[in-house]
C-alpha positions in Angstrom: -8.5 -23.4 41.7 -5.2 -24.3 43.7 -2.2 -21.9 43.0 0.7 -23.9 41.6 4.0 -23.9 43.6 6.3 -20.9 42.2 9.3 -22.4 40.4 11.5 -20.3 42.5 10.2 -22.3 45.8 10.6 -25.7 43.6 14.4 -24.9 43.5 14.7 -24.2 47.0 12.9 -27.2 48.1 14.6 -29.3 45.7 18.0 -28.1 47.4 16.6 -28.5 51.0 15.5 -32.2 49.9 19.1 -33.0 48.7 20.8 -31.6 51.7 18.3 -33.5 53.9 18.8 -36.7 52.3 22.5 -36.7 52.4 22.9 -36.3 48.9 24.8 -33.0 49.7 27.1 -32.8 52.5 28.6 -29.6 54.6 31.0 -27.9 52.2 30.0 -29.7 49.3 29.2 -27.5 46.1 26.1 -27.0 44.5 25.5 -27.2 40.7 26.1 -24.1 38.9 22.8 -21.6 38.8 22.8 -22.1 35.0 22.5 -26.0 35.4 19.7 -25.4 38.0 18.1 -22.9 35.6 18.2 -25.7 32.7 17.0 -28.3 35.0 13.8 -26.4 36.0 13.5 -24.5 32.9 13.5 -21.2 34.4 15.9 -18.1 33.7 19.2 -17.9 35.4 18.1 -14.8 37.5 15.1 -17.1 39.0 17.7 -19.8 39.9 20.0 -17.5 41.4 17.3 -15.7 43.5 16.3 -19.1 44.6 20.0 -19.7 45.8 20.4 -16.3 47.3 17.2 -17.0 49.6 18.8 -19.9 51.1 22.0 -18.2 51.5 20.2 -15.6 53.3 18.8 -18.1 55.6 22.2 -19.5 56.3 21.8 -23.1 54.8 23.9 -22.2 51.9 27.2 -20.0 51.6 28.9 -18.4 48.8 32.6 -18.1 47.8 33.5 -15.3 45.4 35.1 -16.7 42.3 34.6 -20.4 43.4 30.8 -21.0 43.8 27.7 -21.9 46.4 28.3 -24.4 49.1 26.4 -26.2 51.8 26.9 -24.6 55.3 27.6 -26.5 58.3 24.8 -25.1 60.2 22.3 -25.5 57.3 23.1 -29.4 56.8 23.1 -29.9 60.5 19.6 -29.0 60.9 17.4 -32.1 62.1 14.6 -31.0 60.0 14.7 -28.7 57.1 11.1 -27.5 56.3 10.1 -26.8 52.8 10.1 -22.9 52.0 6.9 -21.5 52.5 7.8 -17.8 52.8 5.9 -16.2 50.2 7.7 -14.2 47.8 6.9 -10.5 47.2 6.8 -9.0 43.6 7.9 -5.4 43.3 7.5 -3.0 40.5 10.1 -0.6 39.7 9.4 2.4 37.2 12.2 4.0 35.4 11.8 7.5 33.3 14.3 8.5 30.8 18.0 8.6 32.4 21.7 8.2 31.6 22.0 4.4 30.9 24.9 3.6 33.0 23.2 5.3 36.0 20.0 3.8 35.5 21.9 0.4 35.0 23.5 0.5 38.5 20.1 1.9 40.0 18.5 -1.3 38.6 21.2 -3.5 39.7 20.9 -2.2 43.5 17.4 -2.9 43.4 17.4 -6.4 41.9 20.4 -7.6 43.8 18.7 -6.8 47.1 15.3 -8.1 46.3 16.9 -11.3 45.2 19.0 -11.6 48.1 15.7 -11.5 50.3 14.1 -13.8 47.9 11.7 -11.5 46.0 10.9 -10.7 42.2 11.2 -7.7 40.3 9.2 -6.3 37.5 10.5 -3.0 35.8 9.4 -0.9 33.1 11.1 1.9 31.2 8.8 4.8 30.0 9.0 7.9 28.1 8.8 11.4 29.7 4.9 11.3 30.0 2.6 11.3 32.6 0.0 9.4 30.8 2.6 6.6 30.0 3.6 6.7 33.7 -0.1 6.4 34.9 -0.7 3.3 32.6 2.6 1.7 33.9 1.4 2.2 37.6 -1.9 0.5 36.8 -0.3 -2.4 34.9 2.1 -3.0 38.1 -1.2 -2.8 40.2 -2.9 -5.3 37.8 0.1 -7.9 37.9 -0.6 -7.6 42.1 2.7 -6.1 42.7 3.3 -6.0 46.5 5.1 -2.6 46.5 6.5 -0.2 44.0 9.7 1.8 43.7 9.1 5.1 41.3 11.8 7.2 40.1 11.6 10.8 39.6 9.8 12.3 36.4 9.2 16.0 35.9 9.9 18.7 38.3 8.7 17.0 41.5 5.3 16.3 39.6 3.1 13.7 41.3 0.1 12.2 39.3 -3.2 11.5 40.7 -2.4 7.5 40.9 0.7 8.3 43.1 -1.3 10.5 45.5 -3.9 7.8 45.9 -1.5 5.1 46.8 0.3 7.7 49.2 -3.2 8.2 50.9 -3.9 4.6 51.0 -0.4 3.7 52.4 0.3 1.5 49.7 3.8 0.2 50.0 5.7 3.0 48.1 9.5 4.5 47.9 10.2 7.2 45.5 14.0 7.7 44.3 15.1 11.2 43.6 12.1 13.1 44.9 9.7 13.2 47.7 6.4 14.2 48.7 6.2 17.3 50.5 2.5 17.2 51.5 1.9 13.5 52.0 4.0 10.9 54.1 5.8 8.6 51.7 9.3 6.9 51.7 12.0 8.3 49.7 15.6 7.7 48.7 17.6 10.9 47.0 21.0 12.2 46.6 21.6 15.5 47.9 21.8 17.2 44.5 22.7 20.3 45.8 25.8 19.3 47.2 26.7 17.4 44.3 26.3 20.6 42.4 28.3 22.3 45.0 31.2 19.8 44.6 31.0 20.5 40.8 31.4 24.1 41.1 34.1 23.6 43.9 36.3 21.6 41.7 35.9 23.9 38.9 37.0 26.8 41.1 40.0 25.2 42.5 41.0 24.4 38.8 42.2 27.8 38.0 40.1 27.7 34.6 38.7 31.1 33.8 36.3 30.6 31.1 33.6 28.0 32.4 30.6 26.4 30.4 27.9 24.4 31.8 25.8 21.6 29.8 22.4 20.7 31.5 18.9 19.5 30.8 15.9 22.1 31.3 15.1 23.1 35.1 11.6 21.7 34.3 13.1 18.1 33.3 13.7 17.1 36.9 13.6 18.5 40.2 17.5 17.8 40.9 18.3 19.7 37.5 17.6 23.1 39.5 19.2 22.1 42.7 22.4 21.0 41.1 22.5 24.3 39.1 22.2 26.3 42.4 24.6 24.2 44.1 27.2 24.7 41.3 26.7 28.4 41.0 26.8 28.8 44.7 30.2 27.2 44.9 31.7 29.5 42.3 30.4 32.6 44.4 31.7 31.3 47.6 35.2 30.9 46.0 35.3 34.2 44.4 34.2 33.5 40.9 31.2 34.7 38.9 28.3 32.5 38.2 28.4 31.0 34.6 26.3 33.5 32.4 23.3 32.3 30.5 25.1 32.4 27.3 27.8 29.9 28.4 25.0 27.3 29.6 24.1 24.6 27.1 20.3 23.5 27.4 20.3 19.9 26.2 17.3 18.2 25.1 15.9 15.5 27.4 15.3 13.4 24.2 19.0 12.4 24.2 18.2 9.9 27.1 15.5 8.3 25.1 16.2 5.2 23.0 19.6 4.0 22.1 21.0 7.3 20.9 23.7 7.5 23.6 24.8 4.2 22.9 25.8 4.7 19.0 29.4 5.9 19.2 29.3 8.0 16.1 26.2 10.0 16.8 26.9 13.7 18.1 24.4 16.1 18.3 25.4 19.3 16.2 24.5 21.4 19.2 27.8 20.5 21.1 30.1 21.4 18.4 28.3 24.7 17.6 28.5 25.3 21.5 32.3 24.9 21.4 32.6 27.1 18.1 30.8 29.8 19.9 32.9 29.9 22.7 36.5 29.6 21.5 38.0 30.9 24.7 36.1 28.5 27.2 38.4 26.3 28.8 36.5 24.2 31.2 33.0 22.5 31.1 30.7 21.4 33.6 28.3 18.5 32.6 24.9 17.6 34.1 25.5 13.8 33.8 27.8 11.1 32.3 25.8 11.3 28.9 26.4 15.0 28.3 30.2 14.7 29.3 30.6 11.9 26.8 29.1 14.2 24.2 31.1 17.2 25.3 34.4 15.1 25.2 33.8 13.6 21.8 33.1 17.2 20.6 36.1 18.6 21.9 38.3 15.8 20.7 36.5 16.6 17.1 37.3 20.3 17.2 40.9 19.8 18.5 40.0 21.2 22.0 42.1 18.5 23.8 43.1 20.7 26.9 39.4 21.3 27.6 38.7 20.4 31.3 35.4 18.3 32.0 33.9 17.3 35.0 30.3 15.8 35.5 28.1 14.2 37.7 28.1 10.3 37.6 30.8 8.1 36.5 31.8 8.6 32.8 32.2 5.8 30.4 35.7 5.7 28.9 36.4 5.4 25.3 38.6 6.4 22.4 38.4 9.5 20.5 37.2 11.5 23.4 38.4 14.1 26.0 37.9 12.3 29.4 36.5 14.0 32.3 39.2 14.9 35.1 36.8 14.2 37.8 32.9 13.2 38.4 30.7 13.4 41.6 29.4 9.9 42.2 25.7 10.0 43.2 25.9 6.4 44.2 23.2 4.9 42.0 23.9 1.3 43.2 23.6 2.5 46.8 20.4 4.4 46.1 18.8 1.4 44.5 19.7 -1.0 47.5 18.5 1.6 50.1 15.0 1.9 48.1 14.5 -1.9 47.8 15.4 -2.2 51.6 13.4 0.6 52.5 10.6 -1.0 50.7 11.0 -4.4 52.1 11.0 -2.7 55.7 7.7 -1.2 54.9 6.1 -4.6 53.8 7.4 -6.4 56.8 6.3 -3.7 59.1 3.3 -1.9 57.5 2.8 0.4 60.6 6.2 1.8 60.5 6.6 5.6 60.1 7.7 6.7 56.6 11.2 7.9 56.3 13.7 9.5 53.8 17.2 8.2 53.2 19.6 10.7 51.7 22.7 9.6 50.0 25.8 11.8 50.2 27.7 12.6 47.1 31.4 12.4 46.6 34.0 13.9 44.4 36.2 11.4 42.7 39.3 12.3 40.4 39.4 10.1 37.3 43.3 9.3 37.6 42.6 7.6 40.8 40.4 5.1 39.4 
């Protein structure tokens, strides 16, 4: 059976026909993407991806805040051939993680794929090996051309992932990598991120430090971040944070929408503060634990608490805000993962490689 032309290509060919027939002249503005979406009865993201594909070819150009226009070079071409470059469909697998962090990472992947004329399928799964395997199988059944898989568990790789790596299926891991098999990977230097947290805490002059984190087996970066943070304290002449001042937070907090419910504060955060009345600084593993810590501090009158965390915190009322955070650049991580996968799809014989994102400490008073 003949395959119907994708709506994505129909939109692009419609635009090319309008330019070739002279309906749209150089520097003419295109209709808004929402109008194209309504005209072809597609989602706005499909219309946007179609337009961005022609921007990438130099036929159109975008002006921030104004819209999309016909370029001089695009309109002057003698013959504008219909778009025949096949799009790729990429699957993105997301385990439980802090909402804003995962949103930025997803945006980075989608933005890069859309700009290059490709489609994205993504699925959020619970922290389950069985659900992870089912999601991978579902992507393959949907004929995904490549996969981007985020870390789940302490560096664990299921059989499906190993098979994909062995068969050289286009694949990029995010936040982890295979040591025994060649595979592409993009990840932040989490040990350095932890070191930056500990270094800031050491320079703050606070004496009674506490740490809020997930179990070390939850994700490989948890252990590396802890090691980096404690190493920084020792390097600056401060004793490591003892176990009794380390609150182990359940990863279940990352599942569902609990982190969006502003009045919900897990009891363990306030209990931790009551157990340590002299604690004057908290290092948090991510923006979610920092948020809960800040709400608990405000609720218990600990307004002078110094809080620092990994990832950009969300500002809100009735919360002691972090003084600084370590940015692991999830948007860039998503962009790099998509670019690396597209390179692999374009050149299947290229050597696998790793892209390491450098973290950076940012003081919140500067943003």
